[in-house]
matplotlib code that plots the C-alpha trace (Angstrom):
import matplotlib.pyplot as plt

x = [-15.3, -13.9, -10.1, -8.0, -5.3, -1.9, -1.6, 0.5, 2.7, 0.4, -3.4, -3.5, -7.3, -7.0, -6.7, -3.2, -1.9, -3.7, -2.4, 1.2, 0.6, -0.6, 2.5, 4.8, 2.9, 2.9, 6.7, 8.0, 11.3, 11.4, 14.5, 12.7, 10.3, 11.3, 11.9, 13.0, 9.7, 9.4, 12.9, 11.4, 8.1, 9.8, 11.4, 8.0, 6.8, 6.6, 8.8, 5.8, 4.5, 8.0, 8.4, 4.9, 5.9, 9.2, 7.1, 4.6, 7.5, 9.1, 5.9, 5.6, 9.1, 9.3, 6.0, 7.3, 10.4, 8.5, 6.2, 9.1, 10.7, 7.6, 6.1, 8.5, 6.7, 3.7, 5.9, 7.2, 3.8, 1.8, 1.7, 0.0, 2.5, 0.3, 0.2, 3.9, 4.4, 2.3, 4.0, 7.4, 6.0, 4.9, 8.1, 9.8, 7.3, 7.5, 11.3, 10.6, 8.4, 11.0, 13.5, 11.2, 10.8, 14.3, 15.3, 12.8, 14.3, 17.9, 17.1, 14.2, 14.3, 18.0, 18.4, 15.8, 17.5, 20.8, 19.2, 17.7, 21.0, 19.5, 21.3, 20.5, 17.7, 17.1, 13.8, 14.6, 14.7, 12.2, 10.8, 8.6, 6.8, 4.2, 3.4, 0.3, 2.1, 5.1, 2.5, 0.5, 3.7, 4.8, 1.5, 1.9, 5.3, 4.1, 1.1, 3.3, 6.0, 3.4, 2.8, 6.2, 5.2, 1.6, 0.2, -3.6, -6.5, -6.9, -3.3, -3.4, -6.7, -5.0, -1.9, -3.9, -6.0, -3.0, -0.9, -3.3, -6.3, -5.1, -1.6, -2.1, -5.9, -6.7, -3.4, -1.6, -4.7, -5.6, -2.0, -2.1, -5.3, -4.0, -0.6, -2.2, -4.9, -2.4, 0.2, -1.9, -3.1, -6.3, -4.8, -4.0, -2.5, 0.5, 2.9, 2.4, 4.9, 4.2, 7.0, 5.6, 2.0, 3.3, 5.2, 2.2, 0.0, 2.4, 2.7, -1.1, -1.3, 0.9, -0.8, -4.2, -3.0, -1.7, -4.9, -7.0, -5.0, -5.3, -9.1, -9.6, -7.7, -9.8, -13.2, -12.0, -11.4, -14.9, -16.8, -15.3, -16.1, -12.5, -12.7, -15.6, -16.3, -16.3, -12.6, -11.8, -14.1, -12.5, -8.9, -9.4, -11.6, -8.6, -6.2, -8.4, -8.0, -4.2, -4.6, -6.6, -4.3, -1.2, -2.8, -3.5, 0.1, 1.0, 1.5, 2.0, 0.5, -2.7, -3.6, -7.0, -8.1, -4.9, -4.6, -5.2, -7.3, -7.0, -6.6, -10.4, -11.0, -8.3, -9.6, -13.1, -11.5, -9.9, -12.9, -14.9, -12.1, -12.5, -16.2, -16.0, -13.3, -15.0, -18.4, -16.8, -15.1, -17.7, -20.9, -21.2, -22.9, -20.0, -17.2, -13.6, -13.2, -10.6, -7.3, -8.3, -11.2, -9.2, -6.8, -9.3, -8.9, -12.6, -13.6]
y = [41.0, 37.7, 37.6, 35.0, 34.2, 32.8, 29.2, 28.0, 24.8, 23.3, 22.7, 23.4, 22.2, 18.6, 15.7, 14.7, 18.1, 18.3, 15.0, 16.3, 19.3, 17.3, 15.1, 18.2, 19.6, 16.5, 15.5, 13.5, 11.9, 8.3, 9.0, 11.7, 9.1, 8.3, 4.6, 4.6, 3.5, 0.7, -0.7, -0.9, -2.3, -5.0, -6.3, -7.1, -9.3, -13.0, -14.9, -16.0, -12.4, -11.1, -13.6, -12.5, -8.8, -9.6, -11.5, -8.5, -6.1, -8.2, -8.5, -4.9, -4.0, -6.5, -5.1, -1.6, -2.4, -4.5, -1.5, 0.9, -1.4, -1.9, 1.5, 2.7, 1.5, 3.4, 6.6, 5.7, 5.6, 8.5, 11.5, 14.2, 16.4, 16.5, 12.7, 12.5, 14.9, 13.0, 9.6, 11.3, 11.8, 8.3, 6.8, 9.0, 8.0, 4.2, 4.5, 6.4, 3.6, 1.0, 3.0, 3.3, -0.5, -1.1, 1.4, -0.2, -3.7, -2.3, -0.2, -2.1, -5.8, -6.3, -4.6, -6.8, -9.9, -8.8, -8.4, -11.8, -13.4, -14.4, -14.7, -11.7, -12.3, -10.8, -9.2, -10.6, -14.2, -16.5, -18.0, -14.8, -15.1, -17.6, -18.8, -16.5, -13.4, -14.1, -14.8, -11.7, -9.5, -11.5, -10.9, -7.2, -7.1, -8.7, -6.5, -3.3, -4.6, -5.3, -1.5, -1.2, -3.7, -3.2, 0.3, -0.1, 0.9, -2.8, -3.2, 0.2, -1.0, -4.2, -2.6, 0.0, -3.0, -4.9, -2.1, 0.7, -1.1, -4.6, -4.2, -0.7, -0.4, -3.9, -5.6, -2.8, -1.2, -4.5, -4.7, -1.2, -2.0, -5.2, -3.9, -0.4, -2.3, -4.7, -2.2, 0.9, 2.0, -0.1, -3.6, -4.3, -7.7, -6.3, -3.4, -0.1, 0.5, 4.1, 4.5, 1.9, 3.2, 6.7, 5.4, 3.3, 6.5, 8.6, 5.7, 5.5, 9.2, 8.8, 5.6, 7.5, 9.7, 6.5, 4.6, 7.6, 8.3, 4.8, 4.6, 8.0, 6.6, 3.2, 5.3, 7.4, 4.4, 2.9, 6.2, 7.0, 3.5, 2.4, -0.7, -2.7, -2.7, -6.5, -6.4, -4.7, -7.1, -10.1, -8.9, -8.0, -11.2, -13.3, -11.4, -11.1, -14.8, -14.3, -11.2, -13.3, -16.2, -13.9, -12.6, -16.1, -17.1, -17.7, -14.4, -14.2, -10.8, -11.9, -15.5, -17.0, -16.4, -14.3, -10.4, -8.1, -9.0, -12.4, -13.9, -14.2, -10.7, -9.4, -11.5, -10.2, -6.7, -7.3, -8.4, -5.4, -3.1, -4.7, -4.2, -0.6, 0.2, -1.5, 0.1, 3.5, 3.1, 1.5, 3.3, 6.5, 8.4, 7.5, 9.9, 8.9, 9.6, 12.2, 11.3, 11.3, 9.0, 6.5, 6.0, 5.8, 2.3, 1.9, 3.2]
z = [-20.6, -21.3, -22.1, -23.6, -21.2, -22.6, -22.0, -19.0, -18.6, -16.0, -15.6, -11.9, -11.4, -12.3, -9.9, -10.6, -10.1, -6.9, -5.7, -6.7, -4.6, -1.7, -1.7, -1.7, 1.2, 3.3, 2.9, 5.8, 6.4, 7.7, 9.8, 11.9, 13.5, 17.1, 17.6, 21.3, 22.7, 20.0, 21.2, 24.7, 23.4, 21.4, 24.6, 26.0, 23.1, 23.5, 21.1, 19.0, 18.8, 18.1, 15.2, 13.9, 14.1, 12.1, 9.4, 9.2, 8.6, 6.2, 4.1, 4.2, 3.4, 0.4, -0.9, -0.9, -2.6, -5.2, -6.0, -6.1, -8.7, -10.7, -11.0, -13.8, -16.8, -15.9, -15.7, -19.3, -21.0, -19.2, -21.7, -19.4, -17.5, -14.6, -14.5, -14.8, -12.0, -9.7, -10.6, -9.8, -6.2, -6.0, -7.0, -4.2, -1.9, -2.4, -1.9, 1.4, 2.5, 1.8, 3.7, 6.7, 7.0, 6.4, 9.3, 11.7, 11.1, 11.6, 14.8, 16.5, 15.3, 15.3, 18.6, 20.2, 18.5, 20.0, 23.5, 23.2, 22.1, 18.9, 15.4, 13.4, 10.8, 7.4, 6.0, 2.9, 4.0, 1.8, 4.9, 5.7, 2.3, 1.1, -2.3, -2.7, -1.7, -4.1, -7.0, -6.5, -6.8, -9.6, -11.4, -10.7, -12.1, -15.3, -15.6, -15.2, -17.7, -20.4, -20.7, -22.4, -25.0, -25.5, -24.3, -24.7, -22.4, -21.5, -20.5, -18.5, -16.8, -15.7, -14.6, -12.4, -11.2, -10.0, -8.7, -7.3, -6.7, -5.4, -3.9, -2.5, -2.1, -0.7, 0.5, 1.9, 3.4, 5.2, 6.5, 7.9, 9.6, 11.3, 12.4, 13.7, 15.6, 17.0, 18.1, 18.8, 22.2, 22.2, 22.2, 25.9, 25.2, 23.0, 23.9, 22.0, 19.2, 18.5, 16.2, 13.9, 14.2, 13.2, 10.3, 9.1, 9.6, 7.2, 4.6, 4.6, 3.9, 0.9, -0.2, -0.2, -3.1, -5.0, -4.7, -5.5, -8.8, -9.9, -9.1, -11.0, -14.1, -14.1, -13.7, -16.7, -18.7, -17.8, -18.2, -21.6, -22.8, -23.3, -21.3, -20.0, -16.1, -16.3, -17.2, -13.8, -11.9, -13.6, -13.0, -9.5, -8.5, -9.7, -7.3, -4.2, -3.4, -3.5, -1.0, 1.4, 1.3, 1.7, 5.0, 6.6, 7.0, 10.6, 12.2, 16.0, 16.2, 14.4, 15.1, 15.6, 19.2, 19.9, 20.4, 17.4, 14.5, 13.5, 9.9, 9.2, 10.2, 7.9, 5.0, 5.5, 5.8, 2.4, 0.7, 1.9, 0.5, -2.8, -2.9, -2.0, -4.4, -7.3, -6.5, -6.4, -9.8, -11.9, -10.6, -12.6, -9.6, -7.2, -6.6, -5.9, -2.2, -1.0, 0.1, 3.9, 3.4, 1.4, 4.1, 7.1, 8.5, 9.0, 5.6]

ax = plt.figure().add_subplot(projection="3d")
ax.plot(x, y, z, "-o")
ax.set_aspect("equal")
plt.show()
């Protein structure tokens, strides 16, 4: 016999609530990662590779700081409590990621610079960032801020396209791919940096939820007829060249013909990610992958 149960505060079967719970259950602390082996490994790097590592870390650290700062407008405009609860975990996690890269620079990079008798460098120095990278994040900031002035299906779609789909789903995923391959166990020409690889794995586990949330919101907007799929394609198509150009700056760990994936490989990987994500969002029969699949490096 059917009964009418009293309403509860939360709808526990929806995607955003499941992502929130996933975040709670997979909590990690950036300061629990052992970096001792990374300090030893950094000492084995050639000077060009050491510079390349610093550039990669600076790009990641600045990116995490930027997305931490830029997410707040979305938290303001979301109405559903499940969405709001999930976004609180994302804000927290982006802050953790910033903390991890800052700690890595303090404890690994600066230790090695001191050992080499070098002047201590800053991860915020403009020399690490090229114009396409700066432009990509400036566009993301504008797209997110516009939500506070004009909250429409179109501005939400563009915000998710910039933030979740491009910055996190394409640029960051490609960066994880490059650094993990370069400094994991399968690259014989570069030392292992297990603390970095472990940190990237944990960051990826968070980003899978973030990307999945944004993709699901975009798929809803398309399937409910609130936005045309062409808006998504046009928005991301304008951004992908900036992603590819951001990845082709001189990097001692991923140069053409050198160890690790080269810039051409990374650009191709970024484009493949773009095609996969767009297909999953705009095709009605396609499903948004689960968190683990979204963070697989070869997915």
